[in-house]
N, C-alpha and C positions, 0 to 999 in steps of 0.2 A: 504494500500500500504505500503511494507515493502520500509522504501528508502535507511538503509542501504545494501542493497544487488545489489544497483544501481555500487559502488563500483566492486564488484566481475564479474557485467553486463560488466563493461570496460575494468578489466584485461583481464575477458575469450575472449572479440572482439578481444582487441588488441595483445592478442596471437594467438589467432585463424589465422589472417590476417599473420602473421607474419612468423607462419609456412605454410602454403601457401604459401609467399613468398620463402622461402627455398625452399620448392621443385619446383617451377613454374618458380625459376630466372634461366633467359636464356632459354626459350622453345621455342623462337623465334627472330629473328635480332632484335635486339634493346629494348627486354626487361629487363629489369633488368640485364640489364650485371656486373655489377657490385657486382653479390651477387654471383660469382660464388665460387667455392669451394677451385680452386687452378688457375695460369693461367704460362705457359711452355713459356717462352720467346726463340725462336727461329730463332731472328732476325739474328743471329751473329752465328748460328748453322755453322758447317765445316771452322769456321774465322782461329781457331790456328790448322786444322787436314791437313788444303790444303795443307801447307809447309811443313808436315811432310808425308803426304803420301808417299808409296814405289809402288803403282797400279793406278797411275792416269792415269783414260782413259784421249783421245783427248776433250772429252766435262769437264773436270777436269781442266785436263791443261788451257783450256779455260778461262772458271771460275775464277783461280787460276790468270791470266795477268790481266782481265779485274780488280778483287778486289786491287792488288799492282797498279793500276794505275790508284786509287779512291783517292788520296792522302791520298798516303803511305795505303791506307786499312781504315781508322781512321774512316770515315762516309760512308763505301759501307754496302750495305743493302745486304750481304748475302742469305735472306733466299730466296727474290724475285730471285737471279741470278741462285738459284736450282729447283727455280719454286715451292715453299713452300710459309705456309702464319707467319706473323711474330709473333702472339701467336695463343696460343690453349686453351682455356676456358676451363673446367672442371665442368659440375653443376650435380645433383643428377640425374634430365634424357634423358644429352646429353648433347655434349659442340658444340663451338663456336670457328667461327674459323677466325681469321681477319688479315690487316696490322694497324702496329702505324704512327699517324700521326702530323706533318709534316714529320715528321722523327724516326726514331727506334733509334737512337740515340741522346740524349738530351745535347743542348745546352745554350747561355744566352740567346735568343732570344725565346726559344721554347720548351718546356715541351711534348717529345711523349706523347700521350693518343688513345685508343681503339676505332681502325673504323671497327664493325664487318661485313663482309661482307654473313656469311653462316651459319645458324645452323643443326648441323644433329638431324634426327629424334627422336621424344620422344621415349625412354626405360624404363619401369618399370625396370626393373633387368640391367640395363647402368653401366657398369663400363668402366672406359677412358684409351684409349688402345691407349697413342701419334705416338707409334712404326708405327701402323700399318696408322694412318690419315697422318704420313706425307710420308711413304715410297710409298702409292699410289699416291701421288700428286708431288716427285720426277721427274724429268726429266728422261724420258726412258735412261737407258747406269751405270747411277748412283743409285745406292743403301746405306742402313745406314749401312753395313759395311765398304765403302769407307770411311765414317763418321765418323767412329771407335765409333757408338753409345755402352754405355758400360753396356753390359749385366749384371750389379749389376741396372741402373736405373727399367732394365723389371723384375727384380726379383723382387727389389722395389713394384712397382705395382703391380702386379703379387699376390705379399702376402697380400694384402689391400681387392682386389677381393670381398674376402666372407664377409669379414666388410662393404663391401658397400653396399650388399646386404640384410646384420641384419641396416644397418644403415634408406635401402627405405622401409622396412615393421615397424619400428619404429617410425619413420617418418607419416607413412601412420595411425598406432594405435593410435597415439599422437595428430595427426589432427582430429582424428574421437571421441578421446575422450573430445576435447576440443568443440565441435560441439557440440556434447551433452549436454556438462556442458552450453555449450553458452544457448543453448534455458533452461537447466532446471532454469540457471539463470532468465532468464525472467521471468517463471515461481513461479518462487521463491518471484522475487519485488512484484507481486501480493496474492501470496501465504504465509500466517502464518505459524507458528510453526515448530516445530523443524525436524519434518520428511523430507520436500524440502529438510532441511538444511543439512540434512544428508548423501543426497543422491546424493546433491551439490557438498560435502565433497569429498566424496568418485573418485565421476568423476574427480576434480579436479585432486586430488593424480594421479590419475591414466595417466592423461595428463600428469601432474607431469615426472611423474617415467619415461612415455616410449618418451617422450622429454631430458629429462637428459641423459639417455642413447642414444639416438642418436643425443644429442651435442659433447656427451663425446667422443665418436664413431667419429663422423664425424670428430672432433678436434683432436682426435688421428692419424685420416685418411693424414687429412691435415696436421698435423707437417711431421708424418714419412716420407711421398713421396716428399716434396720442402726441408727436408735433404737428402734425400738419393738425386734430382736430383741437389741440390746445392754442394752435395760434391762430387758423381762420373761426374757430365756432366758439370762441370766446367774446363775444358780438350777441349772441344768440342764446348765448346761457350754457354751452353747452363743451363740455369738460371731456376727458379721454384719463386712462390709469393704465401702468404696465401692470400686466402679472407679472409678478411680484415670483411667487409661490412658480407657475410654468418655468422662466428663466434659471431657480432654483433645478429644478428637478433633471430639466432637462441639458444646462449642463453641470451635472452632480453623474449623470449617465453619463457622457461624452469623457469627461476622465475619471470614470470607474471605468472604460475600453479601454481607455488609454493606459493604466495601468495594470492591468488583465493582460496586453499586449506585452508588457513591460517585465512580469512576471515571469509569464512563459514565454519570453525571448531569456531571459538569465535561467532557466530550467534548459535549454538547449543549449546554454554557456557551460553548464554545472556537467550535463547528462557529457558534453565533449571532454572535459577534464575529465572526466570520469574513467574513461577509456584509454587517456592517454594514460 
């Protein structure tokens, strides 16, 4: 029994689990919701534009009046008045939506927490389109043009569509490679010789390479989208937050895959010295 192979076995197992969590986070209501790529805060969407819109419908006028009458609009949840959700969280396979509880606005006694009410159907090549999701929920007679939805926000989301598809494929390759490497590591615990170590080294490095590219692309997508939204969406009360948990999981899996390949490579060197 090769005791030293237990270390890469554990590394492979943890990397495999983390990679799966990255892909399937948010696949259903309440399942690792904090593992989102990013979250759009729409609880105050329209707050800053209702007062300046020159094409108010009677419905918008009534919403504006209710906001003004709610302690000067400081604690009004504009999203609920527009019939949309407080937040939309993007995941690799779908998106989830819900409301902040107990309120969308933080105060001295309570801090908002997510209450997910629904998640979309899972799609292998899913691309998050918040404009469509929000427009489908807006009250009849109101559209995103009334809320002055920035075209640059939509352009930024469209620009990362291809990257999102490539990211999903790379995660699939990485998960498959680390899964096979996990089986190889299990065999390597009981199989002596350099051949098993060489195979496991190649599998682990392939998993590392795929996960590294997937993590780099996902990081780039997250940073770009949040920057674009916060830069151009601030004027209409739209904000975006990076998925810190997701970033931590994906890079942890990448580092563990790299460490696994290093350990197996060391096994090759040690085996060669033993033969010598």
